[in-house]
Backbone of each chain as nested JSON, in Angstrom:
{
  "chains": [
    {"id": "A", "residues": [
      {"number": 1, "name": "MET", "atoms": {"N": [0.563, -0.733, 0.212], "CA": [0.098, -0.244, 0.123], "C": [0.708, 1.284, 0.142]}},
      {"number": 2, "name": "LYS", "atoms": {"N": [0.807, 2.264, -0.541], "CA": [1.348, 3.364, -1.234], "C": [1.244, 4.572, 0.566]}},
      {"number": 3, "name": "LYS", "atoms": {"N": [2.047, 4.739, 0.557], "CA": [2.573, 5.964, 1.81], "C": [1.141, 6.429, 1.92]}},
      {"number": 4, "name": "GLU", "atoms": {"N": [0.75, 7.345, 1.065], "CA": [-0.751, 8.11, 0.567], "C": [-1.912, 7.58, 0.879]}},
      {"number": 5, "name": "THR", "atoms": {"N": [-1.922, 6.417, 0.607], "CA": [-3.014, 5.804, 0.899], "C": [-3.473, 4.979, 2.185]}},
      {"number": 6, "name": "SER", "atoms": {"N": [-1.757, 4.79, 2.67], "CA": [-2.607, 4.634, 4.434], "C": [-2.348, 5.586, 5.174]}},
      {"number": 7, "name": "LEU", "atoms": {"N": [-1.933, 7.158, 5.064], "CA": [-2.125, 8.187, 5.508], "C": [-3.414, 8.25, 5.041]}},
      {"number": 8, "name": "LEU", "atoms": {"N": [-4.098, 8.443, 4.247], "CA": [-5.429, 8.726, 4.199], "C": [-6.134, 8.051, 4.804]}},
      {"number": 9, "name": "LEU", "atoms": {"N": [-5.994, 6.834, 5.077], "CA": [-7.062, 5.442, 5.661], "C": [-6.603, 5.99, 7.343]}},
      {"number": 10, "name": "SER", "atoms": {"N": [-5.346, 6.223, 7.503], "CA": [-5.583, 6.579, 9.009], "C": [-6.048, 8.3, 9.085]}},
      {"number": 11, "name": "LEU", "atoms": {"N": [-6.312, 8.919, 8.361], "CA": [-6.83, 10.327, 8.818], "C": [-8.357, 10.233, 8.61]}},
      {"number": 12, "name": "LEU", "atoms": {"N": [-9.149, 9.271, 7.787], "CA": [-10.293, 8.915, 8.197], "C": [-10.735, 8.809, 9.093]}},
      {"number": 13, "name": "SER", "atoms": {"N": [-10.054, 7.449, 9.927], "CA": [-10.584, 7.103, 10.737], "C": [-10.464, 8.3, 12.046]}},
      {"number": 14, "name": "LEU", "atoms": {"N": [-9.302, 8.97, 12.148], "CA": [-9.544, 9.246, 13.214], "C": [-10.967, 10.822, 12.736]}},
      {"number": 15, "name": "ALA", "atoms": {"N": [-11.128, 10.525, 11.577], "CA": [-12.566, 11.911, 11.598], "C": [-13.312, 11.236, 11.824]}},
      {"number": 16, "name": "CYS", "atoms": {"N": [-13.247, 9.85, 12.633], "CA": [-14.359, 9.498, 13.04], "C": [-15.456, 8.399, 11.421]}},
      {"number": 17, "name": "ALA", "atoms": {"N": [-15.086, 8.225, 10.684], "CA": [-15.17, 7.721, 9.248], "C": [-15.147, 6.204, 9.322]}},
      {"number": 18, "name": "SER", "atoms": {"N": [-15.456, 5.669, 9.21], "CA": [-15.55, 4.266, 8.575], "C": [-15.236, 3.684, 7.762]}},
      {"number": 19, "name": "PRO", "atoms": {"N": [-14.195, 3.354, 6.94], "CA": [-14.463, 2.776, 5.499], "C": [-14.592, 1.398, 5.298]}},
      {"number": 20, "name": "THR", "atoms": {"N": [-15.679, 1.453, 4.092], "CA": [-16.144, 0.154, 4.436], "C": [-16.179, -0.869, 3.285]}},
      {"number": 21, "name": "SER", "atoms": {"N": [-15.788, -2.07, 2.873], "CA": [-15.683, -2.653, 1.175], "C": [-17.657, -3.055, 0.972]}},
      {"number": 22, "name": "ALA", "atoms": {"N": [-18.226, -3.078, 1.896], "CA": [-19.873, -3.252, 1.509], "C": [-20.483, -2.143, 1.219]}},
      {"number": 23, "name": "PRO", "atoms": {"N": [-20.266, -1.532, 0.447], "CA": [-21.429, -0.135, 0.394], "C": [-22.482, -0.811, -0.386]}},
      {"number": 24, "name": "GLY", "atoms": {"N": [-23.982, 0.059, -0.541], "CA": [-24.895, -0.11, -1.228], "C": [-26.031, -0.861, -0.318]}},
      {"number": 25, "name": "ASP", "atoms": {"N": [-26.827, -1.523, -0.791], "CA": [-27.778, -2.38, 0.469], "C": [-27.236, -2.957, 1.502]}},
      {"number": 26, "name": "GLN", "atoms": {"N": [-26.659, -3.576, 1.811], "CA": [-25.949, -4.015, 2.644], "C": [-25.796, -2.693, 3.971]}},
      {"number": 27, "name": "ALA", "atoms": {"N": [-24.756, -2.567, 3.475], "CA": [-24.386, -1.136, 4.421], "C": [-26.128, -0.224, 4.756]}},
      {"number": 28, "name": "LEU", "atoms": {"N": [-26.115, -0.163, 3.745], "CA": [-27.273, 1.308, 4.252], "C": [-28.305, 0.356, 5.236]}},
      {"number": 29, "name": "GLN", "atoms": {"N": [-28.796, -1.046, 5.084], "CA": [-30.016, -1.577, 6.201], "C": [-29.136, -1.407, 7.641]}},
      {"number": 30, "name": "GLU", "atoms": {"N": [-27.917, -1.252, 7.828], "CA": [-27.235, -1.439, 9.047], "C": [-27.11, 0.103, 9.449]}},
      {"number": 31, "name": "ASN", "atoms": {"N": [-26.963, 1.307, 8.714], "CA": [-26.817, 2.214, 8.693], "C": [-27.441, 3.353, 7.963]}},
      {"number": 32, "name": "PRO", "atoms": {"N": [-28.123, 4.616, 8.932], "CA": [-28.358, 5.465, 8.531], "C": [-27.736, 6.475, 7.723]}},
      {"number": 33, "name": "VAL", "atoms": {"N": [-26.567, 6.469, 7.417], "CA": [-26.171, 7.253, 6.649], "C": [-24.534, 6.967, 5.659]}},
      {"number": 34, "name": "VAL", "atoms": {"N": [-24.664, 6.763, 4.373], "CA": [-23.617, 6.049, 4.037], "C": [-22.966, 6.727, 2.679]}},
      {"number": 35, "name": "VAL", "atoms": {"N": [-21.577, 7.376, 2.98], "CA": [-20.794, 8.579, 2.5], "C": [-20.017, 8.182, 0.919]}},
      {"number": 36, "name": "THR", "atoms": {"N": [-20.191, 8.256, 0.046], "CA": [-19.232, 7.631, -1.338], "C": [-18.242, 9.064, -1.551]}},
      {"number": 37, "name": "ILE", "atoms": {"N": [-17.081, 8.431, -1.257], "CA": [-16.008, 9.792, -2.143], "C": [-15.617, 9.43, -3.285]}},
      {"number": 38, "name": "ALA", "atoms": {"N": [-14.954, 10.575, -4.385], "CA": [-14.167, 10.211, -5.043], "C": [-12.905, 11.174, -4.95]}},
      {"number": 39, "name": "VAL", "atoms": {"N": [-11.881, 10.21, -5.094], "CA": [-10.582, 11.179, -4.741], "C": [-9.99, 10.831, -6.295]}},
      {"number": 40, "name": "GLY", "atoms": {"N": [-8.88, 11.731, -6.725], "CA": [-7.761, 12.006, -7.63], "C": [-6.707, 11.425, -7.115]}},
      {"number": 41, "name": "GLY", "atoms": {"N": [-5.589, 11.496, -8.43], "CA": [-4.6, 11.251, -8.051], "C": [-3.934, 9.671, -7.443]}},
      {"number": 42, "name": "VAL", "atoms": {"N": [-4.908, 9.074, -7.623], "CA": [-4.467, 7.339, -6.984], "C": [-4.036, 6.423, -7.582]}},
      {"number": 43, "name": "THR", "atoms": {"N": [-3.491, 6.619, -8.831], "CA": [-3.233, 5.754, -10.166], "C": [-1.813, 5.736, -10.496]}}
    ]},
    {"id": "B", "residues": [
      {"number": 1, "name": "MET", "atoms": {"N": [-8.525, 13.576, 19.049], "CA": [-9.38, 12.656, 18.542], "C": [-9.556, 11.2, 18.552]}},
      {"number": 2, "name": "ARG", "atoms": {"N": [-10.112, 10.186, 18.379], "CA": [-10.044, 8.879, 18.719], "C": [-10.385, 7.974, 17.817]}},
      {"number": 3, "name": "ARG", "atoms": {"N": [-10.47, 7.162, 17.655], "CA": [-10.764, 5.976, 16.649], "C": [-11.954, 5.478, 17.273]}},
      {"number": 4, "name": "SER", "atoms": {"N": [-12.959, 5.357, 17.825], "CA": [-14.121, 4.861, 17.722], "C": [-14.905, 4.991, 16.652]}},
      {"number": 5, "name": "GLY", "atoms": {"N": [-15.71, 3.499, 16.319], "CA": [-16.551, 3.635, 15.324], "C": [-15.631, 2.969, 14.112]}},
      {"number": 6, "name": "VAL", "atoms": {"N": [-14.883, 2.667, 14.542], "CA": [-14.287, 2.29, 13.179], "C": [-14.364, 0.732, 13.31]}},
      {"number": 7, "name": "ARG", "atoms": {"N": [-14.664, -0.421, 12.054], "CA": [-15.054, -1.348, 11.613], "C": [-14.561, -2.092, 11.196]}},
      {"number": 8, "name": "ASN", "atoms": {"N": [-14.401, -1.214, 9.954], "CA": [-13.161, -2.558, 9.45], "C": [-12.717, -1.598, 8.405]}},
      {"number": 9, "name": "PHE", "atoms": {"N": [-11.49, -1.553, 7.116], "CA": [-10.709, -0.895, 7.242], "C": [-10.276, -0.926, 5.775]}},
      {"number": 10, "name": "SER", "atoms": {"N": [-10.962, -0.788, 4.646], "CA": [-10.568, -1.132, 3.429], "C": [-11.465, -0.503, 2.415]}},
      {"number": 11, "name": "PHE", "atoms": {"N": [-10.933, 0.259, 1.034], "CA": [-10.907, 1.173, 0.626], "C": [-10.499, 0.801, -1.015]}},
      {"number": 12, "name": "ASN", "atoms": {"N": [-11.665, 1.022, -1.707], "CA": [-11.329, 0.787, -3.468], "C": [-10.094, 1.748, -3.684]}},
      {"number": 13, "name": "ILE", "atoms": {"N": [-8.936, 1.541, -3.777], "CA": [-7.52, 3.165, -3.658], "C": [-7.404, 3.077, -5.3]}},
      {"number": 14, "name": "ASP", "atoms": {"N": [-7.696, 1.689, -6.024], "CA": [-7.43, 1.703, -7.113], "C": [-8.75, 2.152, -8.216]}},
      {"number": 15, "name": "LYS", "atoms": {"N": [-9.889, 2.594, -7.738], "CA": [-10.629, 3.356, -8.479], "C": [-10.676, 4.936, -7.756]}},
      {"number": 16, "name": "GLY", "atoms": {"N": [-10.009, 5.165, -6.85], "CA": [-10.034, 6.059, -6.368], "C": [-11.886, 6.67, -5.385]}},
      {"number": 17, "name": "LEU", "atoms": {"N": [-12.108, 5.294, -4.997], "CA": [-13.261, 5.451, -4.527], "C": [-13.584, 4.967, -3.035]}},
      {"number": 18, "name": "GLY", "atoms": {"N": [-14.698, 5.918, -2.221], "CA": [-14.139, 5.076, -1.083], "C": [-15.306, 5.332, -0.494]}},
      {"number": 19, "name": "THR", "atoms": {"N": [-16.422, 4.038, 0.172], "CA": [-17.313, 4.612, 0.585], "C": [-17.381, 4.713, 2.539]}},
      {"number": 20, "name": "PHE", "atoms": {"N": [-18.404, 5.31, 2.982], "CA": [-17.994, 5.51, 4.69], "C": [-19.179, 5.736, 5.659]}},
      {"number": 21, "name": "LEU", "atoms": {"N": [-18.786, 5.315, 6.788], "CA": [-20.046, 5.069, 7.586], "C": [-19.711, 6.118, 8.534]}},
      {"number": 22, "name": "PRO", "atoms": {"N": [-20.137, 7.288, 8.512], "CA": [-19.947, 7.85, 10.098], "C": [-19.916, 7.065, 11.726]}},
      {"number": 23, "name": "ALA", "atoms": {"N": [-19.363, 7.341, 12.241], "CA": [-19.363, 6.563, 13.616], "C": [-20.986, 6.337, 13.847]}},
      {"number": 24, "name": "PRO", "atoms": {"N": [-20.939, 5.089, 14.563], "CA": [-22.335, 4.751, 15.123], "C": [-22.828, 6.339, 16.361]}},
      {"number": 25, "name": "GLY", "atoms": {"N": [-23.816, 6.507, 15.778], "CA": [-24.766, 7.327, 16.568], "C": [-24.281, 9.025, 16.543]}},
      {"number": 26, "name": "LYS", "atoms": {"N": [-22.877, 9.169, 15.901], "CA": [-22.46, 10.388, 15.504], "C": [-22.913, 11.263, 14.073]}},
      {"number": 27, "name": "PRO", "atoms": {"N": [-23.052, 12.526, 14.338], "CA": [-23.426, 12.92, 12.5], "C": [-22.055, 12.696, 11.511]}},
      {"number": 28, "name": "LEU", "atoms": {"N": [-22.139, 12.734, 10.909], "CA": [-21.266, 13.346, 9.616], "C": [-20.896, 14.476, 9.734]}},
      {"number": 29, "name": "ASP", "atoms": {"N": [-19.242, 14.327, 9.908], "CA": [-18.927, 15.479, 9.734], "C": [-18.174, 15.764, 8.831]}},
      {"number": 30, "name": "LEU", "atoms": {"N": [-18.724, 16.288, 7.513], "CA": [-17.881, 15.957, 6.008], "C": [-16.263, 17.038, 6.108]}},
      {"number": 31, "name": "VAL", "atoms": {"N": [-16.343, 17.822, 6.856], "CA": [-16.049, 18.958, 6.543], "C": [-14.057, 18.257, 7.168]}},
      {"number": 32, "name": "SER", "atoms": {"N": [-14.731, 17.23, 8.397], "CA": [-13.319, 16.495, 9.335], "C": [-12.536, 15.611, 7.891]}},
      {"number": 33, "name": "ILE", "atoms": {"N": [-13.988, 14.935, 7.119], "CA": [-13.531, 13.968, 6.302], "C": [-12.541, 14.741, 4.886]}},
      {"number": 34, "name": "GLN", "atoms": {"N": [-13.096, 16.069, 4.132], "CA": [-12.74, 16.466, 3.486], "C": [-10.922, 16.871, 4.103]}},
      {"number": 35, "name": "GLY", "atoms": {"N": [-10.935, 17.166, 5.202], "CA": [-9.845, 17.719, 5.848], "C": [-8.763, 16.701, 5.652]}},
      {"number": 36, "name": "ALA", "atoms": {"N": [-9.164, 15.748, 5.845], "CA": [-8.275, 14.38, 5.855], "C": [-7.839, 13.755, 4.864]}},
      {"number": 37, "name": "VAL", "atoms": {"N": [-8.827, 14.223, 4.065], "CA": [-8.416, 13.531, 2.355], "C": [-6.984, 14.436, 1.925]}},
      {"number": 38, "name": "LYS", "atoms": {"N": [-7.443, 16.041, 2.136], "CA": [-6.955, 17.157, 1.514], "C": [-5.356, 17.087, 1.987]}},
      {"number": 39, "name": "LYS", "atoms": {"N": [-5.344, 16.419, 3.831], "CA": [-4.207, 16.207, 4.336], "C": [-3.378, 15.326, 3.796]}},
      {"number": 40, "name": "ALA", "atoms": {"N": [-4.461, 14.136, 3.348], "CA": [-3.617, 12.946, 2.559], "C": [-2.811, 13.662, 1.071]}},
      {"number": 41, "name": "GLY", "atoms": {"N": [-2.896, 14.677, 0.627], "CA": [-2.505, 15.143, -0.682], "C": [-3.367, 14.302, -1.698]}},
      {"number": 42, "name": "PHE", "atoms": {"N": [-4.494, 13.968, -1.572], "CA": [-5.645, 13.452, -2.636], "C": [-6.448, 14.654, -2.809]}},
      {"number": 43, "name": "PRO", "atoms": {"N": [-6.805, 15.632, -4.043], "CA": [-7.888, 15.819, -4.717], "C": [-9.208, 15.268, -4.233]}},
      {"number": 44, "name": "LEU", "atoms": {"N": [-10.545, 16.002, -3.332], "CA": [-11.679, 15.251, -3.564], "C": [-12.463, 15.908, -4.483]}},
      {"number": 45, "name": "LEU", "atoms": {"N": [-12.747, 14.408, -5.667], "CA": [-13.493, 14.729, -6.868], "C": [-14.838, 15.007, -6.736]}},
      {"number": 46, "name": "GLY", "atoms": {"N": [-15.61, 14.7, -5.56], "CA": [-16.867, 14.845, -5.325], "C": [-17.356, 13.973, -4.405]}},
      {"number": 47, "name": "ALA", "atoms": {"N": [-18.509, 14.046, -3.922], "CA": [-19.195, 13.074, -2.9], "C": [-20.591, 12.586, -2.887]}},
      {"number": 48, "name": "GLU", "atoms": {"N": [-21.081, 11.774, -2.667], "CA": [-22.739, 11.738, -2.7], "C": [-22.751, 10.693, -1.406]}},
      {"number": 49, "name": "ALA", "atoms": {"N": [-24.392, 10.228, -1.076], "CA": [-24.409, 9.928, 0.525], "C": [-26.303, 9.505, 0.295]}},
      {"number": 50, "name": "THR", "atoms": {"N": [-26.085, 8.009, 0.882], "CA": [-27.411, 7.818, 1.106], "C": [-28.256, 7.701, 1.994]}},
      {"number": 51, "name": "VAL", "atoms": {"N": [-29.051, 8.585, 2.608], "CA": [-29.552, 8.795, 3.956], "C": [-31.157, 8.354, 4.018]}},
      {"number": 52, "name": "ARG", "atoms": {"N": [-30.875, 7.574, 5.101], "CA": [-32.111, 7.2, 5.818], "C": [-32.661, 8.066, 6.644]}},
      {"number": 53, "name": "GLY", "atoms": {"N": [-34.008, 8.927, 6.414], "CA": [-34.716, 9.288, 7.468], "C": [-36.095, 9.537, 7.263]}},
      {"number": 54, "name": "SER", "atoms": {"N": [-36.548, 10.063, 8.056], "CA": [-37.688, 11.398, 7.575], "C": [-37.803, 12.922, 6.745]}},
      {"number": 55, "name": "LEU", "atoms": {"N": [-38.526, 13.495, 6.135], "CA": [-38.478, 14.503, 5.638], "C": [-39.157, 15.461, 6.326]}},
      {"number": 56, "name": "ARG", "atoms": {"N": [-38.282, 16.755, 6.419], "CA": [-39.335, 17.963, 7.759], "C": [-39.431, 19.149, 6.671]}},
      {"number": 57, "name": "LYS", "atoms": {"N": [-40.223, 19.675, 7.245], "CA": [-39.972, 20.968, 6.685], "C": [-38.871, 21.988, 7.51]}},
      {"number": 58, "name": "VAL", "atoms": {"N": [-38.499, 22.777, 7.383], "CA": [-37.549, 23.306, 8.453], "C": [-37.082, 24.783, 7.374]}},
      {"number": 59, "name": "GLN", "atoms": {"N": [-35.775, 25.716, 8.563], "CA": [-35.313, 26.446, 8.062], "C": [-34.137, 26.117, 7.805]}},
      {"number": 60, "name": "ASP", "atoms": {"N": [-33.574, 26.75, 6.995], "CA": [-32.129, 26.356, 6.473], "C": [-30.769, 27.011, 7.327]}},
      {"number": 61, "name": "PRO", "atoms": {"N": [-29.866, 27.202, 7.235], "CA": [-28.71, 27.891, 8.117], "C": [-29.302, 29.15, 8.445]}},
      {"number": 62, "name": "LEU", "atoms": {"N": [-29.754, 29.65, 6.888], "CA": [-29.92, 31.1, 6.798], "C": [-31.112, 31.645, 7.125]}},
      {"number": 63, "name": "GLY", "atoms": {"N": [-32.099, 30.589, 7.866], "CA": [-33.323, 31.096, 7.843], "C": [-34.304, 31.016, 7.23]}},
      {"number": 64, "name": "LYS", "atoms": {"N": [-33.814, 30.598, 5.658], "CA": [-35.244, 30.738, 4.572], "C": [-35.896, 29.151, 4.805]}},
      {"number": 65, "name": "PRO", "atoms": {"N": [-36.868, 28.992, 4.343], "CA": [-37.361, 27.765, 4.427], "C": [-36.893, 26.597, 3.557]}},
      {"number": 66, "name": "ALA", "atoms": {"N": [-36.867, 25.791, 4.166], "CA": [-36.208, 24.298, 3.591], "C": [-36.901, 23.089, 3.654]}},
      {"number": 67, "name": "LEU", "atoms": {"N": [-36.575, 22.162, 2.68], "CA": [-36.774, 20.676, 3.225], "C": [-35.536, 19.699, 3.623]}},
      {"number": 68, "name": "ALA", "atoms": {"N": [-35.726, 19.599, 4.417], "CA": [-34.364, 18.469, 5.151], "C": [-35.068, 17.238, 5.538]}},
      {"number": 69, "name": "LEU", "atoms": {"N": [-34.398, 16.667, 5.037], "CA": [-34.066, 15.048, 5.888], "C": [-33.029, 14.919, 7.307]}},
      {"number": 70, "name": "ALA", "atoms": {"N": [-34.011, 14.652, 8.017], "CA": [-33.649, 13.903, 9.534], "C": [-33.392, 12.796, 9.553]}},
      {"number": 71, "name": "ALA", "atoms": {"N": [-32.171, 12.305, 9.363], "CA": [-31.186, 11.157, 9.431], "C": [-31.655, 10.335, 10.653]}},
      {"number": 72, "name": "ASN", "atoms": {"N": [-32.041, 9.385, 10.662], "CA": [-32.37, 8.261, 11.766], "C": [-31.159, 8.105, 12.307]}},
      {"number": 73, "name": "GLU", "atoms": {"N": [-30.912, 7.648, 14.063], "CA": [-30.378, 7.599, 14.641], "C": [-29.9, 9.082, 15.511]}},
      {"number": 74, "name": "THR", "atoms": {"N": [-29.081, 9.879, 14.3], "CA": [-28.407, 11.293, 15.129], "C": [-29.356, 12.175, 14.619]}},
      {"number": 75, "name": "GLY", "atoms": {"N": [-30.496, 12.446, 13.595], "CA": [-31.187, 13.228, 13.833], "C": [-30.622, 14.492, 13.086]}},
      {"number": 76, "name": "GLN", "atoms": {"N": [-29.141, 14.239, 12.285], "CA": [-28.52, 15.314, 11.815], "C": [-30.037, 15.85, 10.203]}},
      {"number": 77, "name": "LEU", "atoms": {"N": [-29.906, 16.94, 10.002], "CA": [-30.525, 17.4, 8.752], "C": [-29.741, 17.355, 7.341]}},
      {"number": 78, "name": "PHE", "atoms": {"N": [-30.112, 16.923, 6.775], "CA": [-29.419, 17.168, 5.4], "C": [-30.77, 17.799, 4.587]}},
      {"number": 79, "name": "TYR", "atoms": {"N": [-29.751, 19.111, 4.369], "CA": [-30.577, 20.023, 3.379], "C": [-30.904, 19.783, 1.668]}},
      {"number": 80, "name": "LEU", "atoms": {"N": [-31.901, 19.624, 1.406], "CA": [-32.497, 18.972, 0.056], "C": [-32.666, 20.184, -0.779]}},
      {"number": 81, "name": "ASN", "atoms": {"N": [-31.827, 19.653, -2.097], "CA": [-31.54, 20.915, -3.142], "C": [-32.186, 20.561, -4.427]}},
      {"number": 82, "name": "ALA", "atoms": {"N": [-32.579, 20.84, -5.244], "CA": [-32.448, 20.949, -6.906], "C": [-31.586, 20.373, -7.762]}},
      {"number": 83, "name": "GLY", "atoms": {"N": [-30.998, 19.46, -7.82], "CA": [-30.186, 19.266, -8.728], "C": [-29.9, 20.744, -9.93]}},
      {"number": 84, "name": "SER", "atoms": {"N": [-28.896, 19.956, -10.811], "CA": [-28.897, 21.087, -11.966], "C": [-29.54, 20.642, -13.221]}},
      {"number": 85, "name": "THR", "atoms": {"N": [-30.3, 18.91, -13.364], "CA": [-30.499, 18.799, -14.657], "C": [-32.351, 18.569, -14.015]}},
      {"number": 86, "name": "PRO", "atoms": {"N": [-33.138, 18.549, -15.03], "CA": [-34.22, 18.335, -14.941], "C": [-34.773, 17.763, -14.158]}},
      {"number": 87, "name": "ALA", "atoms": {"N": [-34.017, 15.826, -14.456], "CA": [-34.627, 14.822, -13.593], "C": [-34.297, 15.325, -11.91]}},
      {"number": 88, "name": "GLU", "atoms": {"N": [-33.454, 15.67, -12.006], "CA": [-32.775, 16.07, -10.06], "C": [-33.756, 16.925, -9.409]}},
      {"number": 89, "name": "GLN", "atoms": {"N": [-34.567, 18.146, -10.762], "CA": [-35.371, 19.173, -9.863], "C": [-36.38, 18.35, -9.764]}},
      {"number": 90, "name": "GLU", "atoms": {"N": [-36.858, 17.295, -10.688], "CA": [-38.149, 16.825, -10.506], "C": [-38.318, 15.645, -9.316]}},
      {"number": 91, "name": "ALA", "atoms": {"N": [-37.189, 15.103, -8.608], "CA": [-36.637, 14.451, -8.049], "C": [-37.465, 14.998, -6.889]}},
      {"number": 92, "name": "LEU", "atoms": {"N": [-37.076, 16.491, -6.675], "CA": [-36.982, 17.003, -5.289], "C": [-38.427, 17.375, -5.338]}},
      {"number": 93, "name": "ASN", "atoms": {"N": [-39.19, 17.545, -6.253], "CA": [-40.434, 17.923, -6.42], "C": [-41.615, 17.183, -6.135]}},
      {"number": 94, "name": "ARG", "atoms": {"N": [-40.784, 15.712, -6.585], "CA": [-41.657, 14.111, -5.95], "C": [-41.473, 14.201, -4.688]}},
      {"number": 95, "name": "ILE", "atoms": {"N": [-40.609, 14.322, -4.253], "CA": [-40.33, 14.35, -2.654], "C": [-40.309, 15.355, -1.559]}},
      {"number": 96, "name": "SER", "atoms": {"N": [-41.166, 16.062, -2.088], "CA": [-41.506, 17.062, -1.262], "C": [-43.174, 16.947, -0.86]}},
      {"number": 97, "name": "SER", "atoms": {"N": [-43.933, 15.765, -1.883], "CA": [-44.662, 15.413, -0.232], "C": [-45.039, 14.459, 0.249]}},
      {"number": 98, "name": "TRP", "atoms": {"N": [-43.79, 14.059, 0.764], "CA": [-43.589, 13.613, 2.133], "C": [-42.788, 14.221, 3.448]}},
      {"number": 99, "name": "ALA", "atoms": {"N": [-43.03, 15.865, 2.888], "CA": [-42.617, 16.212, 3.957], "C": [-43.608, 15.912, 5.124]}},
      {"number": 100, "name": "ASP", "atoms": {"N": [-43.127, 16.083, 6.342], "CA": [-44.154, 16.207, 7.706], "C": [-44.654, 14.756, 7.992]}},
      {"number": 101, "name": "LYS", "atoms": {"N": [-44.731, 13.685, 7.248], "CA": [-45.184, 12.578, 7.275], "C": [-44.134, 11.75, 7.859]}},
      {"number": 102, "name": "LYS", "atoms": {"N": [-44.614, 10.747, 8.426], "CA": [-44.005, 9.482, 9.602], "C": [-43.387, 8.852, 8.605]}},
      {"number": 103, "name": "ALA", "atoms": {"N": [-43.426, 8.662, 7.38], "CA": [-42.645, 8.041, 6.157], "C": [-40.885, 7.87, 6.62]}},
      {"number": 104, "name": "GLU", "atoms": {"N": [-40.724, 6.456, 6.01], "CA": [-38.795, 6.419, 6.126], "C": [-38.79, 6.506, 4.729]}},
      {"number": 105, "name": "LEU", "atoms": {"N": [-37.682, 7.512, 4.471], "CA": [-37.334, 7.666, 2.994], "C": [-35.589, 6.826, 2.893]}},
      {"number": 106, "name": "SER", "atoms": {"N": [-35.452, 6.922, 1.925], "CA": [-34.06, 6.558, 1.509], "C": [-33.96, 7.673, 0.331]}},
      {"number": 107, "name": "VAL", "atoms": {"N": [-32.826, 8.243, 0.833], "CA": [-32.561, 9.853, -0.596], "C": [-30.853, 9.49, -0.759]}},
      {"number": 108, "name": "HIS", "atoms": {"N": [-30.35, 9.367, -2.008], "CA": [-29.293, 9.312, -2.59], "C": [-29.134, 10.875, -3.221]}},
      {"number": 109, "name": "GLY", "atoms": {"N": [-27.94, 11.338, -3.342], "CA": [-27.876, 12.557, -3.817], "C": [-26.102, 13.026, -3.427]}},
      {"number": 110, "name": "LYS", "atoms": {"N": [-25.999, 14.124, -4.168], "CA": [-24.796, 14.611, -4.523], "C": [-24.778, 15.832, -2.97]}},
      {"number": 111, "name": "ILE", "atoms": {"N": [-23.652, 15.361, -2.167], "CA": [-23.122, 16.453, -1.435], "C": [-22.626, 17.432, -1.842]}},
      {"number": 112, "name": "HIS", "atoms": {"N": [-23.01, 18.73, -1.114], "CA": [-22.52, 19.902, -1.96], "C": [-22.247, 21.02, -0.562]}},
      {"number": 113, "name": "SER", "atoms": {"N": [-21.796, 21.942, -0.341], "CA": [-21.686, 23.477, 0.744], "C": [-21.743, 22.847, 1.405]}},
      {"number": 114, "name": "PRO", "atoms": {"N": [-21.1, 21.967, 2.438], "CA": [-20.62, 21.657, 3.823], "C": [-20.763, 22.622, 4.423]}},
      {"number": 115, "name": "ALA", "atoms": {"N": [-21.138, 22.809, 5.81], "CA": [-20.28, 23.7, 7.086], "C": [-20.676, 23.021, 8.01]}},
      {"number": 116, "name": "GLY", "atoms": {"N": [-19.605, 22.254, 8.452], "CA": [-19.709, 22.131, 9.762], "C": [-20.264, 20.181, 9.39]}},
      {"number": 117, "name": "THR", "atoms": {"N": [-21.476, 20.359, 10.659], "CA": [-22.76, 19.44, 10.165], "C": [-23.789, 19.667, 9.577]}},
      {"number": 118, "name": "HIS", "atoms": {"N": [-23.612, 20.847, 8.814], "CA": [-24.808, 21.165, 7.676], "C": [-24.483, 20.744, 6.708]}},
      {"number": 119, "name": "VAL", "atoms": {"N": [-25.266, 19.778, 5.835], "CA": [-24.658, 19.515, 4.97], "C": [-25.969, 19.282, 3.657]}},
      {"number": 120, "name": "GLY", "atoms": {"N": [-25.238, 19.974, 2.428], "CA": [-27.01, 19.853, 1.069], "C": [-26.518, 18.758, 0.746]}},
      {"number": 121, "name": "LEU", "atoms": {"N": [-28.019, 17.92, 0.328], "CA": [-27.322, 17.387, -0.952], "C": [-28.959, 17.499, -1.825]}},
      {"number": 122, "name": "SER", "atoms": {"N": [-27.935, 17.137, -2.992], "CA": [-28.915, 17.516, -3.979], "C": [-29.537, 15.847, -4.311]}},
      {"number": 123, "name": "VAL", "atoms": {"N": [-30.687, 15.976, -4.737], "CA": [-31.584, 14.412, -4.825], "C": [-31.662, 14.392, -5.796]}},
      {"number": 124, "name": "LEU", "atoms": {"N": [-30.55, 13.06, -6.61], "CA": [-30.871, 12.369, -7.398], "C": [-31.779, 11.27, -7.808]}},
      {"number": 125, "name": "ARG", "atoms": {"N": [-32.107, 10.471, -6.44], "CA": [-33.475, 9.269, -6.37], "C": [-33.894, 9.012, -4.731]}},
      {"number": 126, "name": "PHE", "atoms": {"N": [-34.369, 8.185, -4.886], "CA": [-35.485, 8.492, -3.406], "C": [-36.239, 6.814, -3.335]}},
      {"number": 127, "name": "ASP", "atoms": {"N": [-36.19, 6.551, -2.47], "CA": [-37.022, 5.463, -1.595], "C": [-38.328, 5.273, -1.121]}},
      {"number": 128, "name": "VAL", "atoms": {"N": [-39.519, 5.231, -0.904], "CA": [-40.032, 5.462, 0.451], "C": [-39.966, 4.233, 0.739]}},
      {"number": 129, "name": "LEU", "atoms": {"N": [-39.22, 4.032, 2.38], "CA": [-38.801, 2.464, 3.318], "C": [-40.519, 2.369, 3.123]}},
      {"number": 130, "name": "ASN", "atoms": {"N": [-40.961, 3.083, 4.366], "CA": [-42.02, 2.321, 5.264], "C": [-42.782, 4.064, 5.144]}},
      {"number": 131, "name": "GLN", "atoms": {"N": [-44.0, 3.931, 4.558], "CA": [-45.125, 5.176, 4.916], "C": [-45.459, 5.815, 6.177]}},
      {"number": 132, "name": "GLY", "atoms": {"N": [-45.211, 4.869, 7.061], "CA": [-45.358, 5.322, 8.465], "C": [-47.265, 5.228, 8.716]}},
      {"number": 133, "name": "GLY", "atoms": {"N": [-47.617, 5.717, 9.61], "CA": [-48.942, 5.218, 10.25], "C": [-50.105, 6.592, 9.335]}}
    ]}
  ]
}
């Protein structure tokens, strides 16, 4: 994992967000709010 | 800050897409998330959200009449706006009939103009999950 990616994940966790690999209906059934962000410069 | 509420830790970084759940019982603080993305050196290209809750007639942060979706659990208000396309404007028109009813809705839209926990949402589509009493 690139250093920048690791940093992003760490910072998001500090922002009290929980990245998930199961977006969509399954996640929505368990959570009232699901957010998807698009970031650039990752390839 | 603390790491509470982190339940798993994966991210589709190849596509540049990340899906996040606010920590349980806490309002979405998009400013913090934007700050985290910026600090990590990535440009934030856009954000969308799906929110479950009930629709209310409220005043927006500027005191103007507005429609807002009060999220389940936290009650956080997502101020609904018409998007830029006719379909998005039609979606807002259709959803307005559910204001101040006990119906539970699921609304998906583009996030914009966040200020702290005040979040604007341009409605792309919605579903009625429960028509209430």
